[in-house]
TIMARTOR-488735 format. One line per 4 residues: number of its first residue (from 1); for each residue z, y negated, x of N, C-alpha, C. Coordinates in steps of 0.1 Angstrom, whole numbers, plus 5000, padded with zeros to 4 digits. Atoms other than C-alpha are relative to their C-alpha. Example, Ala and Ser with C-alpha at 12.3 -4.5 7.8 and 13.67 -1.06 7.14 Angstrom:
<pts>
1) 5000,5012,5009,5078,5045,5123,5000,4988,5009  5000,5011,4991,5071,5011,5137,5008,4989,4992
</pts>
This chain:
<pts>
1) 4991,4991,5006,2051,6634,4298,5001,4999,4984  5000,5002,5014,2051,6618,4264,4988,5005,4993  5012,4995,5005,2015,6627,4259,5001,5016,4999  4999,4986,5000,2023,6663,4268,5009,5005,4988
5) 4991,4996,5011,2052,6664,4243,4993,4999,4986  5007,5001,5013,2029,6651,4215,4990,5011,4999  5009,4989,5001,2003,6677,4224,5007,5013,4996  4992,4988,5004,2030,6705,4221,5004,4999,4986
9) 4996,5002,5014,2041,6690,4188,4988,5004,4991  5012,4997,5008,2005,6693,4175,4997,5014,5000  5004,4986,4999,1999,6728,4188,5010,5009,4993  4990,4992,5006,2032,6742,4176,5000,5000,4985
13) 5001,5001,5014,2028,6729,4141,4987,5003,4994  5013,4996,5004,1991,6734,4139,4995,4992,4988  5005,5005,5012,1969,6725,4109,4999,4984,5000  5000,5014,5002,1975,6689,4098,5003,4992,5013
17) 4996,5007,4988,1991,6679,4131,4989,5001,5011  5012,4999,4991,1961,6691,4151,4990,4990,4996  5009,5010,5005,1939,6669,4128,5004,4986,5004  4995,5013,4996,1961,6639,4136,4998,4998,5015
21) 5002,5001,4986,1960,6646,4173,4986,4998,5004  5014,5001,4997,1922,6650,4173,4996,4985,4996  5004,5013,5004,1919,6617,4154,5005,4990,5010  4994,5009,4990,1942,6599,4179,4992,5001,5013
25) 5008,4998,4987,1921,6614,4208,4987,4992,5000  5012,5008,5000,1891,6594,4196,5002,4985,5000  4997,5015,5000,1909,6560,4195,5002,4995,5014  4997,5003,4985,1904,6554,4232,5000,4985,5003
29) 4998,5014,4997,1903,6516,4228,5013,4995,4995  4987,5003,5005,1937,6516,4212,5012,5007,5006  4989,4992,4995,1957,6543,4228,4998,5002,5016  5001,4998,4985,1965,6547,4266,4992,5012,5004
33) 5010,4990,4996,1940,6568,4285,5007,5013,5003  4993,4987,4998,1967,6594,4294,5001,5008,4987  4999,4993,5013,1971,6602,4257,4986,5006,4996  5014,4996,5003,1933,6604,4253,4996,5013,5007
37) 5003,4988,4992,1929,6629,4281,5007,5012,4996  4992,4989,5004,1957,6651,4270,4997,5005,4986  5003,4995,5014,1950,6652,4233,4986,5005,4998  5014,4996,5002,1912,6657,4238,4999,5015,5001
41) 5000,4985,4998,1921,6694,4247,5000,5006,4986  4999,4994,5014,1927,6699,4209,4987,5003,4994  5013,4997,5005,1890,6698,4203,4994,5013,5005  5006,4988,4994,1883,6728,4225,5009,5012,5000
45) 4991,4989,4998,1914,6749,4225,5011,5000,4988  4991,5000,5011,1929,6750,4190,5006,5015,4998  4993,4987,5002,1953,6779,4181,4991,5009,4992  5007,4989,5008,1938,6812,4168,5009,5008,4992
49) 4993,4991,5009,1949,6833,4139,4998,5015,5005  5001,4986,4997,1956,6870,4145,4989,5007,4992  5011,4993,5007,1928,6894,4135,5005,5006,4987  4995,4995,5012,1951,6910,4110,5002,4990,4989
53) 4999,5011,5009,1957,6877,4093,4986,4996,4994  5013,5003,5004,1920,6870,4092,4995,5011,4989  5004,4989,5010,1914,6904,4074,5007,4998,4987  4992,5001,5012,1942,6897,4049,4994,4988,4992
57) 5006,5011,5007,1926,6863,4040,4987,5004,4993  5013,4996,5006,1892,6879,4034,5003,5010,4988  4997,4991,5011,1907,6907,4013,5006,4994,4988  4993,5007,5012,1929,6884,3992,4990,4992,4993
61) 5009,5009,5007,1900,6861,3985,4987,5007,4994  5012,4994,5004,1870,6884,3982,5002,5014,4994  4996,4988,5007,1888,6915,3969,4995,5013,5006  5005,4988,4994,1873,6939,3994,5005,5000,5015
65) 4998,4998,4985,1880,6953,4029,4989,4993,5008  5010,5007,4991,1863,6934,4057,4988,5010,5003  5011,4991,4997,1843,6965,4066,4991,5004,4988  5008,4998,5012,1831,6969,4030,4991,4989,4997
69) 5008,5012,5002,1817,6934,4030,4990,4997,5011  5008,5004,4988,1803,6930,4065,4998,5012,5009  5002,4990,4990,1788,6951,4092,5003,4994,5014  4997,5004,4987,1801,6948,4127,5007,4986,5001
73) 4993,5013,5000,1826,6920,4120,5008,5000,5013  4993,5002,4987,1838,6908,4154,5014,4995,4999  4986,5004,5001,1875,6906,4158,5004,4988,5008  4997,5012,4992,1874,6878,4184,4992,4989,4995
77) 5008,5012,5005,1864,6844,4170,4992,4994,5011  5008,5007,4991,1836,6825,4186,5004,4985,5001  4995,5014,5000,1853,6792,4177,5012,5000,4991  4988,5002,5008,1887,6781,4164,5003,4985,4999
81) 4997,5014,5002,1896,6747,4149,5013,4999,4993  4987,5002,5006,1925,6731,4132,5003,5007,4987  4999,4994,5013,1919,6746,4098,4995,5014,4999  5007,4987,5002,1899,6777,4104,4995,5005,5013
85) 5008,4994,4988,1881,6800,4129,4988,5007,4995  5013,4994,5004,1846,6815,4129,4998,5013,5008  5003,4987,4995,1837,6851,4134,4986,5004,4998  5014,4995,5002,1803,6867,4139,5001,5014,4992
89) 5002,4987,5007,1793,6895,4115,4986,5002,4996  5014,4998,5004,1762,6910,4100,4999,5005,4986  5002,4997,5014,1749,6914,4065,4997,5015,4999  5001,4985,5001,1751,6951,4054,4985,5004,4996
93) 5014,4997,5004,1716,6950,4037,4989,4995,5009  5011,5007,4993,1695,6925,4056,5002,5001,5015  4996,4999,4986,1713,6930,4090,4999,4986,5007  5000,5014,4995,1711,6892,4094,5013,4997,5007
97) 4988,5005,4994,1736,6876,4118,5006,4990,4992  4992,5010,5008,1763,6857,4100,5011,4993,5008  4989,5007,4995,1789,6832,4108,5010,4999,4988  4990,4999,5011,1821,6838,4087,5012,4991,5004
101) 4989,5009,4998,1846,6809,4086,5012,5004,4992  4988,4995,5007,1881,6820,4077,5012,4990,5002  4989,5010,4999,1909,6796,4070,5013,5007,5006  4987,4995,4995,1942,6801,4089,5009,5003,4989
105) 4992,4995,5010,1965,6821,4068,5013,4992,4998  4988,5007,5002,1993,6802,4052,4998,4984,5000  5003,5014,4998,1977,6768,4059,5000,4993,4987  5001,5006,5013,1969,6761,4023,5014,4997,4994
109) 4987,5001,5006,2005,6766,4013,5009,4989,5008  4991,5009,4992,2021,6746,4042,4994,4985,5001  5006,5013,4998,1996,6717,4042,5006,4989,4991  4994,5010,5009,2012,6700,4012,5013,4994,5006
113) 4988,5005,4994,2045,6697,4030,4997,4992,5013  5004,5007,4987,2028,6687,4063,4995,4986,4997  5005,5014,5003,2010,6658,4046,5011,4991,4996  4989,5008,5004,2042,6647,4030,5008,4995,5012
117) 4992,5003,4988,2060,6648,4063,4993,4989,5008  5008,5010,4992,2032,6628,4081,5001,4986,4992  4999,5013,5008,2032,6602,4052,5014,4994,5001  4986,5005,4999,2070,6600,4054,5003,4993,5014
121) 4998,5005,4986,2070,6594,4092,4992,4986,5001  5008,5012,5000,2042,6568,4088,5007,4989,4993  4993,5010,5008,2062,6550,4061,5012,4995,5008  4988,5004,4992,2093,6550,4084,4996,4990,5011
125) 5005,5008,4989,2073,6535,4113,4996,4986,4994  5004,5013,5006,2059,6508,4089,5013,4992,4997  4988,5008,5004,2094,6499,4078,5008,4995,5012  4993,5004,4987,2108,6497,4114,4992,4990,5007
129) 5008,5009,4992,2079,6478,4129,4990,4993,4990  5007,5007,5011,2067,6452,4104,4986,4995,5005  5012,5005,4995,2039,6440,4127,4989,5011,5001  5010,4989,4998,2022,6474,4128,4998,5008,4987
133) 5003,4994,5012,2005,6490,4099,4993,5013,5003  5006,4987,4997,1999,6527,4104,4997,5008,4987  5002,4993,5013,1995,6535,4067,4986,5005,4998  5014,4995,5001,1957,6539,4071,4999,5014,5004
137) 5001,4986,4996,1963,6572,4089,5003,5009,4988  4996,4992,5011,1981,6587,4059,4990,4998,4988  5010,5002,5011,1956,6570,4035,4987,5008,5002  5012,4993,4997,1928,6587,4053,5001,5015,4998
141) 4998,4985,4999,1943,6622,4056,5004,5006,4986  4994,4995,5012,1962,6626,4023,4990,5005,4990  5010,4995,5010,1932,6627,3999,4990,5009,5005  5011,4992,4995,1908,6644,4023,5004,5014,5004
145) 4997,4986,4995,1927,6674,4036,4999,5011,4989  5002,4989,5010,1928,6693,4003,4985,5003,4997  5015,4997,5001,1890,6689,4001,4995,5008,5011  5004,4992,4988,1886,6702,4036,5005,5015,4999
149) 4995,4986,5002,1907,6733,4026,4993,5008,4990  5008,4993,5010,1883,6741,3998,4986,5003,5005  5013,4997,4994,1854,6760,4014,4989,5001,4990  5011,5001,5010,1835,6762,3981,4994,4986,5000
153) 5005,5013,4999,1833,6725,3982,4992,4997,5012  5007,5002,4988,1823,6726,4018,4985,5006,4999  5013,4994,5002,1794,6749,4009,4991,4991,4992  5008,5009,5008,1782,6725,3982,4997,4987,5008
157) 5003,5012,4991,1785,6696,4007,4988,5003,5009  5010,4996,4991,1763,6715,4031,4986,5000,4993  5013,4999,5007,1736,6721,4005,4995,4986,4996  5004,5013,5004,1736,6685,3993,4995,4992,5013
161) 5004,5006,4988,1734,6673,4029,4986,5005,5005  5013,4994,4996,1705,6696,4036,4989,4994,4992  5010,5006,5008,1686,6682,4007,4997,4985,5004  5002,5014,4995,1692,6646,4019,4993,4999,5013
165) 5006,5001,4987,1682,6653,4055,4985,5004,4999  5014,4996,5002,1650,6670,4043,4991,4988,4997  5007,5012,5004,1640,6637,4028,4997,4991,5011  5001,5009,4988,1645,6619,4061,4989,5005,5010
169) 5010,4995,4991,1621,6642,4079,5005,5002,5014  4994,4998,4987,1645,6645,4109,5002,5014,5003  4999,4986,4996,1647,6677,4129,5015,5004,5000  4986,4996,5001,1681,6690,4117,5001,5012,4990
173) 4998,4988,5007,1691,6724,4105,5015,5001,4995  4987,4997,5006,1721,6732,4082,5000,5015,4996  5000,4985,5003,1731,6769,4080,5000,5002,4985  5001,4997,5014,1723,6785,4047,5013,5007,4995
177) 4988,4995,5005,1754,6794,4026,4997,5014,4993  5000,4987,5007,1759,6831,4015,5011,5000,4990  4990,5002,5010,1776,6825,3982,5008,5012,4996  4993,4988,5004,1784,6861,3974,5012,5004,5008
181) 4989,4998,4991,1808,6862,4003,5007,4987,5004  4994,5013,4998,1822,6827,3999,5011,4998,4990  4989,5003,5009,1855,6816,3984,5007,4987,5005  4993,5012,4996,1880,6788,3987,5005,5000,5015
185) 4995,4998,4986,1892,6802,4021,4991,5007,5009  5010,4993,4992,1862,6821,4033,4986,4994,4998  5013,5006,5001,1828,6805,4040,4990,5009,5009  5010,4992,4992,1799,6828,4050,4986,4993,5000
189) 5013,5007,4998,1767,6813,4064,4991,5009,5009  5009,4994,4990,1736,6825,4082,5003,4994,5014  4996,5005,4987,1742,6822,4119,4988,4993,5006  5010,5008,4993,1722,6795,4137,5004,4997,5014
193) 4997,5002,4986,1720,6794,4174,5001,4985,5004  5000,5013,4995,1729,6763,4193,5011,4998,5010  4990,5003,4990,1750,6747,4221,5005,4986,4997  4993,5013,5002,1774,6718,4221,4991,4988,5004
197) 5009,5011,4997,1756,6684,4221,5004,4993,5013  4996,5007,4987,1776,6673,4252,4998,5010,5012  5002,4990,4989,1766,6704,4272,4988,4996,5008  5011,5006,4992,1745,6686,4298,4991,5011,5007
201) 5007,4989,4993,1736,6718,4317,4990,5007,4991  5009,4993,5010,1722,6735,4286,4989,4991,4995  5010,5009,5004,1703,6704,4276,4989,5000,5011  5010,5000,4989,1686,6704,4311,4993,5013,5000
205) 5006,4986,5000,1680,6742,4309,4990,5002,4989  5009,4999,5012,1663,6738,4275,4988,4990,5002  5011,5009,4998,1640,6711,4289,5000,4988,4991  4999,5012,5009,1653,6684,4266,5004,4988,5008
209) 4996,5012,4994,1658,6648,4274,5012,4994,4993  4988,5005,5006,1692,6632,4269,4997,4989,4990  5003,5011,5008,1676,6601,4254,4995,5005,4986  5005,4994,5013,1658,6622,4227,5012,5006,4992
213) 4989,4994,5007,1690,6641,4219,5009,4989,4994  4991,5011,5005,1711,6609,4216,4993,4993,4988  5007,5007,5011,1684,6593,4194,5000,5008,4987  5000,4991,5012,1682,6623,4171,5014,5000,4993
217) 4986,4999,5006,1720,6626,4166,5003,4987,4993  4997,5013,5007,1723,6589,4159,4992,4998,4988  5008,5002,5012,1694,6589,4135,5004,5008,4988  4996,4992,5011,1707,6618,4115,5012,4994,4993
221) 4988,5005,5006,1741,6602,4109,4998,4986,4994  5002,5013,5006,1728,6567,4103,4991,5001,4988  5008,4997,5012,1703,6581,4078,5009,5004,4988  4990,4996,5010,1733,6596,4060,5007,4987,4995
225) 4992,5011,5003,1753,6564,4061,4992,4990,4991  5007,5011,5007,1726,6539,4050,4991,5004,4989  5010,4996,5010,1702,6559,4030,5005,5008,4988  4995,4992,5010,1719,6587,4011,5014,4996,4996
229) 4986,5004,5003,1755,6574,4014,5009,5012,4999  4992,4988,5000,1767,6610,4016,5002,5004,5015  4999,5001,4986,1782,6611,4051,5010,5011,5006  4992,4990,4992,1795,6639,4074,5008,4991,5010
233) 4990,5009,4993,1826,6622,4089,5007,5006,5012  4993,4994,4989,1835,6646,4116,4990,5006,5011  5011,4996,4990,1806,6647,4142,5005,5001,5014  4996,4998,4986,1825,6659,4173,4990,5010,5005
237) 5010,4992,4994,1804,6679,4198,4999,5014,4995  5001,4986,5004,1813,6713,4185,4994,5001,4986  5007,5000,5014,1799,6703,4150,4986,4996,5001  5014,5004,4998,1767,6689,4164,4994,5008,5011
241) 5006,4990,4991,1749,6718,4180,4985,4997,5003  5014,5003,4996,1715,6716,4198,4993,5013,5003  5009,4990,4994,1686,6738,4205,4986,4994,5001  5013,5005,4999,1650,6733,4215,4991,5006,4990
245) 5010,4996,5010,1622,6735,4189,4987,4993,5003  5013,5006,4996,1586,6730,4201,5002,4989,5011  4998,5009,4989,1599,6712,4232,5008,4988,4996  4992,5012,5004,1620,6687,4212,5013,5005,4995
249) 4987,4996,5005,1656,6687,4202,5001,5002,4985  4997,4998,5014,1668,6701,4169,5015,5001,4999  4985,5000,5002,1703,6694,4156,5004,5010,4990  4994,4990,5010,1723,6722,4140,5013,4994,4996
253) 4988,5007,5005,1749,6705,4119,5009,5009,4993  4990,4991,5006,1780,6725,4110,5012,4993,4996  4987,5005,5004,1814,6720,4095,4999,4989,4990  5003,5010,5010,1807,6702,4062,5012,4997,4991
257) 4988,5002,5008,1843,6699,4050,5004,4986,4998  4995,5014,5001,1849,6662,4056,4988,4991,4998  5011,5009,5004,1823,6642,4037,5006,4988,4992  4996,5011,5008,1825,6608,4021,4987,4995,4992
261) 5011,5005,5007,1802,6596,3993,5003,4985,4998  4998,5015,5001,1799,6558,3997,4994,4995,4987  5005,5006,5011,1795,6537,3967,4989,4990,5004  5012,5008,4996,1762,6517,3966,5003,4986,5004
265) 4997,5014,4997,1778,6483,3967,5006,4999,5014  4995,5000,4986,1798,6491,3999,4989,5004,5010  5011,4996,4991,1768,6509,4014,4991,4989,5004  5009,5011,4997,1746,6478,4011,5007,4989,5008
269) 4993,5010,4992,1772,6454,4024,5002,5005,5014  4998,4994,4987,1778,6477,4053,4986,5000,5008  5013,5000,4994,1740,6479,4059,4996,4985,5004  5002,5014,4997,1738,6441,4058,5007,4996,5013
273) 4993,5003,4988,1764,6439,4085,4993,5006,5012  5007,4994,4989,1746,6464,4108,4987,4993,5003  5012,5007,4998,1713,6446,4103,5003,4987,5008  4996,5013,4993,1730,6413,4113,5004,5003,5014
277) 4996,4997,4986,1746,6430,4143,4988,5002,5009  5012,4998,4992,1712,6442,4155,4993,4988,5003  5008,5012,4999,1695,6409,4149,5008,4989,5007  4991,5010,4994,1725,6390,4165,5000,4988,4991
281) 5000,5011,5010,1726,6369,4133,5015,4997,4998  4986,5003,5000,1760,6353,4138,5005,4996,4986  4996,5004,5014,1762,6337,4103,4999,5012,4991  5001,4988,5008,1750,6370,4088,5011,5010,5003
285) 4989,4992,4996,1777,6389,4107,5013,4995,4992  4988,5006,5006,1804,6365,4094,4999,5002,4985  5002,4998,5015,1790,6367,4058,5002,5014,4996  4999,4986,5003,1787,6405,4058,5015,5005,5002
289) 4986,4996,4998,1822,6409,4072,5009,4995,4989  4992,5006,5011,1836,6386,4046,4998,5008,4987  5003,4992,5012,1819,6408,4019,5008,5013,5001  4992,4988,4998,1839,6437,4034,5015,4998,5001
293) 4986,5003,5000,1872,6419,4033,5005,4995,5013  4995,5004,4987,1873,6408,4069,4995,4985,5002  5004,5014,4999,1874,6370,4075,5002,4995,5014  4998,5006,4987,1890,6355,4106,4998,5009,5011
297) 5001,4990,4989,1889,6387,4126,4987,5007,5001  5013,4993,5000,1852,6394,4122,4995,5002,5014  5005,4997,4986,1844,6391,4160,5006,5013,5005  4993,4988,4995,1870,6418,4167,4995,5012,4992
301) 5006,4988,5008,1857,6440,4138,4986,5004,5005  5013,4997,4995,1822,6437,4152,5001,5007,5013  4998,4993,4988,1834,6447,4186,5005,5014,4998  4996,4987,5003,1852,6477,4171,4989,5009,4996
305) 5011,4992,5006,1821,6489,4153,4990,5003,5011  5011,4998,4990,1797,6485,4182,5005,5005,5014  4994,4997,4987,1821,6492,4211,4993,4992,5011  5005,5010,4991,1806,6462,4228,5007,4987,4999
309) 4993,5013,5001,1821,6428,4236,4992,4991,4990  5007,5009,5009,1813,6402,4209,4992,4989,5007  5008,5010,4992,1802,6378,4237,4986,5005,5002  5014,4995,4998,1772,6401,4241,4991,4997,4988
313) 5008,5004,5012,1761,6394,4205,4997,4986,5001  5003,5014,4999,1764,6357,4211,4989,4998,5010  5011,5001,4990,1743,6361,4243,4986,5004,4994  5012,4996,5006,1717,6380,4223,4994,4991,4990
317) 5004,5009,5010,1716,6354,4196,4992,4988,5007  5007,5011,4992,1704,6329,4223,4987,5005,5005  5012,4995,4994,1678,6352,4238,4990,5006,4990  5008,4993,5009,1665,6369,4207,4997,5014,5003
321) 5002,4986,4996,1668,6403,4224,5009,5009,4992  4991,4990,5006,1682,6435,4210,5010,5005,5010  4991,4995,4989,1699,6442,4243,5002,4990,5011  4998,5008,4988,1714,6426,4273,4999,5010,5012
325) 5001,4991,4988,1711,6440,4309,5010,5011,5000  4989,4990,5000,1745,6458,4305,4999,5010,4989  5000,4991,5012,1737,6473,4271,4989,5011,5001  5011,4990,4998,1706,6493,4283,5003,5009,5011
329) 4995,4991,4990,1726,6510,4310,5013,5006,4996  4988,4993,5004,1755,6534,4308,5012,4990,4999  4989,5009,5003,1786,6516,4294,5008,4998,5013  4993,5003,4987,1802,6498,4323,5015,4999,4998
333) 4986,5001,5001,1838,6498,4332,5005,4986,4996  4996,5014,5004,1838,6460,4328,5000,4998,4985  5001,5000,5015,1827,6464,4291,5012,5006,4994  4988,4993,5005,1855,6489,4286,5012,4992,5002
337) 4988,5008,4997,1880,6466,4302,5000,4988,4990  5001,5011,5010,1868,6437,4279,5006,5004,4986  4997,4995,5013,1872,6458,4248,5015,5004,5000  4985,4996,4999,1906,6472,4259,5008,4987,5000
341) 4993,5013,5001,1916,6436,4265,5001,4994,4986  4999,5004,5014,1907,6428,4229,5011,5008,4993  4990,4992,5007,1928,6457,4218,5014,4997,5004  4986,5004,4996,1958,6447,4239,5004,4987,4995
345) 4996,5013,5005,1956,6411,4229,5002,4999,4985  4999,5001,5015,1950,6417,4192,5005,5012,4994  4996,4987,5005,1968,6450,4187,5006,4998,4986  4994,5002,5013,1988,6436,4158,4990,4997,4990
349) 5011,5003,5009,1957,6422,4142,4991,5012,4996  5008,4988,5003,1938,6455,4146,5007,5009,4990  4993,4992,5009,1965,6474,4128,5000,4994,4986  5001,5007,5013,1966,6448,4101,4986,5001,4994
353) 5014,4998,5005,1928,6450,4098,4998,5014,4995  5002,4986,5005,1929,6488,4095,5008,5002,4986  4993,4999,5012,1954,6482,4067,4993,4994,4988  5006,5007,5011,1932,6460,4046,4985,5003,4998
357) 5014,4996,5001,1897,6475,4052,4998,5009,4988  5003,4991,5011,1881,6493,4023,5002,5014,5005  4996,4987,4996,1893,6529,4023,4987,5008,5005  5013,4993,4996,1856,6541,4027,4997,4997,5015
361) 5003,5003,4986,1855,6523,4060,5008,5009,5010  4991,4993,4990,1883,6544,4076,4993,5012,5005  5007,4988,4996,1862,6576,4077,4988,4996,5008  5012,5004,4992,1832,6557,4090,5004,4995,5014
365) 4995,5003,4987,1853,6543,4118,5002,5013,5008  4998,4987,4993,1863,6579,4127,4986,5005,5004  5013,4995,4997,1826,6589,4125,4994,4992,5012  5005,5008,4989,1816,6560,4148,5007,5004,5013
369) 4993,4996,4988,1843,6570,4173,4995,5013,5005  5005,4987,4996,1831,6606,4174,4986,4999,5006  5014,5002,4995,1794,6595,4178,5000,4993,5013  5000,5007,4988,1803,6571,4205,5004,5009,5012
373) 4996,4990,4989,1821,6599,4225,4988,5009,5004  5012,4992,4996,1789,6620,4223,4990,4992,5008  5010,5008,4993,1767,6591,4233,5005,4997,5014  4995,5003,4986,1790,6583,4263,4999,5013,5009
377) 5001,4987,4993,1790,6620,4273,4985,5002,5005  5015,4999,4996,1751,6618,4274,4996,4988,5008  5003,5012,4991,1754,6586,4296,4994,4989,4992  5005,5011,5008,1745,6563,4267,4985,4997,5003
381) 5013,5002,4996,1708,6568,4272,4991,4992,4991  5008,5007,5010,1696,6550,4241,5008,4989,4993  4993,5011,5006,1704,6518,4223,5003,5004,4985  4996,4995,5014,1723,6532,4192,5001,4989,4991
385) 4999,5012,5008,1728,6497,4179,4986,4998,4993  5013,5002,5006,1690,6495,4173,4997,5011,4990  5003,4989,5009,1689,6529,4156,5008,4997,4987  4992,5004,5012,1718,6519,4132,4993,4989,4993
389) 5006,5011,5006,1701,6486,4126,4987,5003,4993  5012,4996,5006,1668,6503,4118,5002,5006,4986  4997,4994,5013,1683,6524,4090,5007,4991,4991  4994,5010,5009,1704,6496,4078,4990,4990,4994
393) 5010,5009,5005,1674,6473,4075,4992,5007,4989  5007,4992,5011,1656,6500,4055,5008,5000,4987  4992,5000,5012,1685,6503,4032,5001,4987,4993  5000,5014,5006,1687,6465,4026,4987,4997,4994
397) 5013,5003,5005,1650,6463,4021,4998,5008,4987  5001,4992,5012,1650,6492,3995,5008,4994,4989  4991,5006,5010,1679,6475,3977,4994,4988,4994  5006,5012,5004,1661,6442,3976,4988,5002,4991
401) 5012,4997,5008,1629,6457,3962,5004,5006,4986  4996,4994,5012,1649,6476,3935,5009,4991,4991  4991,5009,5008,1671,6447,3924,4993,4994,4988  5006,5006,5012,1664,6436,3888,4999,4985,5001
405) 5003,5014,5000,1649,6402,3884,4993,4995,5012  5007,5003,4988,1631,6403,3917,4985,4996,4996  5014,5005,5003,1598,6383,3914,4990,5006,5010  5011,4996,4991,1565,6392,3930,5001,4993,5013
409) 4999,5008,4987,1569,6364,3955,5012,5004,5008  4988,4995,4992,1604,6376,3964,4996,5013,5007  5003,4987,4994,1590,6411,3970,4991,4998,5012  5009,5003,4989,1563,6397,3993,5008,4995,5012
413) 4992,5006,4990,1589,6377,4012,5009,5011,5007  4992,4989,4994,1612,6408,4016,4992,5009,5008  5009,4991,4992,1583,6429,4028,4997,4994,5013  5003,5007,4987,1573,6403,4054,5012,5001,5010
417) 4988,5000,4991,1609,6401,4067,5002,5014,5005  4997,4986,4995,1612,6439,4069,4990,5004,5010  5010,4997,4990,1579,6442,4087,5002,4993,5013  4997,5007,4988,1590,6416,4112,5011,5008,5008
421) 4989,4992,4993,1622,6437,4119,4994,5012,5006  5006,4987,4995,1601,6469,4123,4992,4997,5013  5008,5004,4989,1578,6451,4147,5008,4997,5012  4991,5002,4989,1607,6439,4168,5006,5012,5006
425) 4994,4988,4996,1622,6473,4169,4989,5008,5008  5011,4993,4992,1588,6488,4180,4998,4994,5013  5001,5007,4987,1585,6462,4207,5011,5004,5009  4988,4996,4992,1620,6470,4219,4999,5014,5005
429) 5002,4986,4996,1613,6508,4219,4989,5001,5011  5010,4999,4990,1581,6502,4239,5004,4994,5013  4994,5006,4988,1599,6480,4264,5009,5010,5007  4990,4991,4995,1626,6506,4268,4993,5012,5006
433) 5008,4989,4995,1600,6534,4273,4994,4996,5013  5006,5005,4988,1583,6512,4299,5010,4999,5012  4989,5001,4990,1616,6506,4317,5004,5014,5005  4996,4987,4996,1623,6543,4317,4990,5006,5010
437) 5011,4995,4991,1589,6551,4334,5002,4994,5014  4999,5007,4987,1597,6526,4361,5012,5005,5009  4988,4995,4993,1631,6542,4369,4996,5013,5008
</pts>
């Protein structure tokens, strides 16, 4: 009943409150399962604006009637989210199919008060319950929401992300922005076909493999985190669309409002941590966590990042493997129970940890939560730890080679270490492929 009341609160107030509810729905190792199941509906069934309000927003921002700007503008949206909804239309000259994202009318004006209210409530909770630090929720949302409400900025984010992904060579499409019909509350893009990344039936019908889908999605986001540092922080299934291209999956990445530009110092420290996590380097994990401000609670932090028990990392440090028997199969109920046990036992420490982590880490934790949900929906068919470790290792290697004062001998040593890592990854991938053929 409490979960249903919270859901009604989010729906009736809309906007900021739906964003809060969606974020809570991803914290399934901290929040009771009943809340997760109820609040998850906010991802698929957000409130819709009336067509009349949609038309008014377009006219107010673009200065013309909807029918003067577009051909066959469809009155029923194909998608609706917390901040906006998307309508199909066609370009008057080229007849190309378009996706027109229109902000919910009045949201820009009410969001300031909503953020203030959320911040006030969080502050009240902090004052009443000294052992719990919820301030990170407000710290994350307050500076980001105004950016998400600026669709011009979102268009620029999309173009920068497209340039970065092109360098990676990964199969990922970002819809082209139509600037002539774009404003702070209206974003017009070329329409790109695709289905939700968790739509198992469509994946099968397209002849795609879940393992290849999971690998592609993980690769795209890890390349952003560790290589460009310009990160899409809201990768829920409706923003990660799929389609088949030459028999292989292609990711259609949409909704570029929530991005974070990581500073290079943080990016490299974070990469060192993920490389250590992949290699099961216990001292390296401890050292990298310390560099991020996490000292005594580093085992718990590692478990939060990987969604795996820390004991598994200790086990891998003894065997030299990238995986244990449980980590190459769908996530077991036992593993979930262990991590939930961590959360229950160290709940106070977790909230304290969230309060002291670098602010850049908060959005990355949200991104990790979203990606983990996609991976679990795909039955965790690939070792995402290895994918993250691969891109992290590349980032560390590139940083080492570019550091001033590096001698020729140092460069040779760094190169040898990096090649060793790549060979171990290749051997792991080969063994995984062989295991898949035997199944």
